[in-house]
C-alpha positions as CSV (number, residue, x, y, z in Angstrom):
1,X,11.6,5.6,-13.5
2,X,8.9,4.0,-12.3
3,X,6.7,1.2,-14.8
4,X,3.7,-1.2,-14.5
5,X,4.4,-4.4,-14.2
6,X,2.4,-6.7,-16.4
7,X,2.6,-9.9,-14.1
8,X,-0.5,-12.7,-14.4
9,X,-0.5,-13.6,-10.7
10,X,-0.8,-9.6,-9.7
11,X,-3.6,-9.3,-12.0
12,X,-5.4,-11.8,-10.8
13,X,-4.9,-10.8,-7.3
14,X,-6.0,-7.2,-7.6
15,X,-9.7,-8.3,-9.5
16,X,-10.0,-10.6,-6.3
17,X,-9.3,-7.4,-4.3
18,X,-11.7,-5.6,-6.0
19,X,-14.4,-8.0,-5.7
20,X,-14.8,-7.4,-2.1
21,X,-15.7,-3.4,-2.4
22,X,-15.4,-1.2,0.2
23,X,-18.3,0.3,2.4
24,X,-17.5,3.7,2.1
25,X,-13.9,3.6,0.5
26,X,-11.4,1.9,-2.3
27,X,-8.5,0.3,-2.8
28,X,-4.9,1.8,-4.7
29,X,-3.6,-1.3,-5.5
30,X,-0.4,-1.5,-8.0
31,X,2.8,-3.2,-8.7
32,X,5.9,-1.6,-10.7
33,X,9.1,-1.6,-11.3
34,X,12.1,0.2,-9.9
35,X,14.8,-1.5,-11.6
36,X,15.7,1.5,-13.3
37,X,16.2,3.6,-10.1
38,X,18.1,1.5,-8.6
39,X,20.5,1.0,-11.7
40,X,21.0,4.7,-11.4
41,X,22.0,4.1,-8.0
42,X,18.9,6.0,-6.4
43,X,19.3,5.5,-2.0
44,X,15.9,4.1,-0.9
45,X,14.9,7.4,0.8
46,X,14.2,8.6,-3.0
47,X,13.1,5.8,-4.0
48,X,10.6,5.9,-1.3
49,X,9.3,9.8,-2.3
50,X,9.1,8.4,-6.0
51,X,6.7,6.1,-4.7
52,X,4.7,7.8,-2.6
53,X,4.1,10.4,-5.5
54,X,3.4,7.9,-7.8
55,X,0.7,5.6,-5.6
56,X,-0.7,8.8,-4.1
57,X,-4.4,9.9,-5.7
58,X,-4.9,12.7,-3.5
59,X,-5.4,15.8,-5.6
60,X,-4.3,18.3,-3.4
61,X,-0.6,19.8,-3.7
62,X,1.1,19.2,-0.3
63,X,1.7,22.8,1.9
64,X,5.0,24.0,0.3
65,X,6.0,25.7,3.6
66,X,5.6,22.4,5.5
67,X,9.0,21.0,6.7
68,X,8.8,17.3,7.6
69,X,10.3,16.2,10.9
70,X,10.6,12.8,9.8
71,X,11.9,10.7,6.6
72,X,9.3,8.2,4.5
73,X,12.5,5.4,6.2
74,X,10.4,6.5,9.3
75,X,7.6,4.0,8.4
76,X,9.5,1.1,8.2
77,X,7.7,-1.7,9.9
78,X,8.2,-5.6,10.0
79,X,6.3,-7.7,8.2
80,X,4.5,-9.3,11.5
81,X,3.2,-6.1,11.7
82,X,2.4,-5.3,8.2
83,X,0.8,-7.9,7.9
84,X,-1.8,-7.7,10.8
85,X,-2.0,-3.6,10.0
86,X,-3.7,-5.1,6.6
87,X,-5.7,-7.6,7.4
88,X,-7.2,-5.7,10.4
89,X,-7.9,-3.0,7.4
90,X,-9.2,-5.6,5.2
91,X,-11.7,-7.3,7.1
92,X,-13.2,-4.1,8.7
93,X,-16.0,-4.3,11.2
94,X,-16.7,-3.3,14.8
95,X,-12.9,-3.3,15.4
96,X,-12.4,-1.0,12.9
97,X,-15.9,0.7,14.0
98,X,-17.6,-0.2,10.9
99,X,-21.3,-2.4,11.2
100,X,-20.2,-5.2,9.0
101,X,-17.4,-6.9,7.8
102,X,-15.6,-6.5,4.4
103,X,-14.4,-9.9,4.0
104,X,-13.5,-13.2,6.8
105,X,-10.1,-13.1,8.1
106,X,-8.9,-16.2,6.5
107,X,-9.5,-14.4,3.0
108,X,-7.6,-10.6,4.2
109,X,-4.5,-12.9,5.3
110,X,-4.5,-14.7,1.8
111,X,-4.6,-12.1,0.2
112,X,-1.7,-10.0,1.7
113,X,0.1,-13.0,1.6
114,X,-0.9,-13.6,-2.1
115,X,0.7,-9.5,-2.5
116,X,3.4,-10.0,-0.7
117,X,4.8,-12.9,-2.8
118,X,4.3,-10.5,-6.7
119,X,6.3,-8.0,-5.1
120,X,9.7,-10.1,-5.3
121,X,12.9,-10.8,-3.0
122,X,14.2,-8.6,-0.4
123,X,10.6,-7.0,0.6
124,X,10.8,-4.1,3.2
125,X,7.5,-3.1,4.5
126,X,6.0,0.7,5.2
127,X,2.9,1.3,6.5
128,X,1.2,5.0,7.9
129,X,2.0,7.0,4.6
130,X,-0.8,8.6,4.9
131,X,-1.3,7.4,0.9
132,X,-5.0,8.6,-0.6
133,X,-7.7,11.0,-0.8
134,X,-8.0,12.8,2.6
135,X,-11.5,13.1,2.4
136,X,-11.3,9.9,3.8
137,X,-10.5,9.4,7.4
138,X,-9.1,6.1,7.0
139,X,-5.9,4.7,5.3
140,X,-4.6,1.4,6.5
141,X,-2.8,-1.0,4.5
142,X,1.2,-1.7,3.0
143,X,3.7,-0.7,0.4
144,X,6.3,-3.2,-0.1
145,X,9.3,-2.6,-1.6
146,X,11.4,-4.8,-2.8
147,X,14.7,-5.5,-4.6
148,X,13.3,-4.5,-7.8
149,X,9.9,-4.2,-7.8
150,X,7.3,-2.1,-5.4
151,X,3.8,-2.6,-4.6
152,X,1.1,-0.7,-3.0
153,X,-1.9,-2.6,-1.4
154,X,-4.3,0.2,0.1
155,X,-7.4,0.9,2.0
156,X,-8.6,4.1,1.8
157,X,-12.1,5.1,3.6
158,X,-14.6,6.7,5.8
159,X,-17.0,5.1,8.6
């Protein structure tokens, strides 16, 4: 129900993001169509579950006996909070316990704004999802679910 989106602006953006490698980590950057999921009437929570499973590259299976006390929709936030959360992680440096910045604030803001623009109309923003390999300490970033596309711009790293 998810399919890759061939979007030239996204391809260029992904290259620009990856030109700023993390000191001890990596990025998860992807853009998919959710049109089919919307067309069959899938609700937002179901789409969020599908997206988290799709984007999460952690090879460990969740504990089958774990019963969550939340829904994925509980992680929804505002554009402003998603922007500040993601930019802070992109910049890195002393504020998050690193010795050096990965990029300057204006570059991080530009990358975030470009990412938001390619995700489509009607965006909803999600942070704190815990996506990424669990041997890394930090998993920051934003997942954007718009009307017909969804994207992830995630920073996974350790000290």
